[in-house]
C-alpha positions in Angstrom: 278.3 385.7 254.4 275.0 387.6 254.2 273.4 385.6 257.0 276.4 386.1 259.2 276.3 389.8 258.6 272.6 389.8 259.3 273.2 388.0 262.6 275.9 390.5 263.6 273.6 393.4 262.6 270.8 392.1 264.9 273.3 391.6 267.7 274.6 395.1 267.3 271.2 396.6 267.1 270.1 394.8 270.3 273.2 396.0 272.1 272.9 399.6 270.8 269.2 399.8 271.7 269.9 398.4 275.2 272.3 401.3 275.8 270.0 403.9 274.2 267.3 402.8 276.6 269.4 402.3 279.7 271.6 405.5 279.5 268.7 407.9 279.9 267.5 405.8 282.8 270.9 406.3 284.4 270.5 410.0 283.7 267.2 410.0 285.6 268.9 408.5 288.7 271.9 410.8 288.3 269.8 413.9 288.1 267.9 412.8 291.2 271.2 412.2 293.1 272.7 415.5 292.2 276.5 416.2 292.7 278.3 414.2 295.3 279.7 410.7 296.0 276.7 408.9 294.3 277.2 411.1 291.2 280.7 409.8 290.8 279.5 406.2 290.5 276.9 407.3 287.9 279.6 409.0 285.9 281.7 405.8 285.7 278.6 403.7 284.8 277.5 406.2 282.1 280.9 406.6 280.6 281.6 402.9 280.4 278.1 402.1 278.9 278.5 404.8 276.2 282.2 404.2 275.4 282.4 400.4 275.6 279.0 399.2 274.6 276.8 401.8 272.9 279.4 403.3 270.5 281.0 400.1 269.3 277.5 398.6 268.9 276.4 401.7 266.9 279.4 401.4 264.6 278.9 397.7 264.1 275.2 398.3 263.3 276.1 400.9 260.7 278.8 398.8 259.1 276.8 395.6 258.9 273.6 397.6 257.9 275.4 399.2 255.0 276.8 395.9 253.9 273.3 394.3 254.0 271.8 397.3 252.2 274.4 397.2 249.4 274.2 393.4 249.1 270.4 393.2 249.0 269.9 396.3 246.8 267.8 398.0 249.5 268.9 401.5 248.4 266.4 401.5 245.6 263.4 400.7 247.9 261.2 403.5 249.2 260.8 402.0 252.7 264.6 402.0 253.0 264.9 405.7 252.6 262.5 406.4 255.5 264.3 403.7 257.5 267.6 405.5 256.8 266.2 408.8 258.1 265.0 407.1 261.3 268.5 405.5 261.7 270.0 408.9 261.3 267.7 410.2 264.0 268.7 407.3 266.2 272.3 408.2 265.7 271.5 411.8 266.6 269.9 410.5 269.8 273.2 408.6 270.5 275.2 411.8 269.9 272.9 413.8 272.1 273.3 411.2 274.9 277.0 411.7 274.5 276.6 415.5 274.9 274.5 415.0 278.0 277.0 412.5 279.4 279.7 415.2 279.1 277.5 417.7 280.9 277.0 415.2 283.8 280.8 414.5 283.8 281.4 418.2 284.5 278.5 418.4 287.0 276.7 420.8 284.6 273.4 419.0 284.2 270.6 421.4 283.5 267.7 419.0 283.2 265.3 417.4 285.6 264.8 413.7 286.0 261.4 414.1 284.3 263.2 415.4 281.2 265.3 412.2 281.0 262.2 410.0 281.5 260.6 411.7 278.5 263.9 411.6 276.5 264.0 407.8 277.1 260.9 407.4 274.9 262.5 408.7 271.6 264.7 405.7 270.9 261.7 403.4 271.5 259.5 405.3 269.0 262.3 405.3 266.4 262.9 401.6 267.0 259.2 400.8 266.4 259.2 402.7 263.2 262.4 401.0 262.0 261.2 397.5 262.8 257.9 398.1 261.0 259.6 399.4 257.9 262.1 396.5 257.8 259.5 393.8 258.4 256.4 395.1 256.6 258.2 397.1 253.9 255.0 399.2 253.3 256.2 401.0 250.2 
């Protein structure tokens, strides 16, 4: 059962990360397009990505991750505490993307395309930290 959960966890993480990296890229293009017919297409793409891919993947990643942590006794490891913090920050990035998505849905975007390009780097940095902690287990 552990290996199946681990496989599902990796699949969920890959799906979640794909969305966390792609949605801000859509925001870049959406911000450049401004309100209008093209904006409506971006709204549909963003909403579907967030609702049907990113959020279910995040939930699956959390559930399978908690199972794996309990089953392996990871809660007592120092590296796991920092990983947990980074995962919470990743979940916060997910929530912030949802906030931004709602702003775009109401044509109330207040940020430039450059802002979204920079925002796109946060999940990447968090992912790097998480992977290093999980693989290397430095402490």
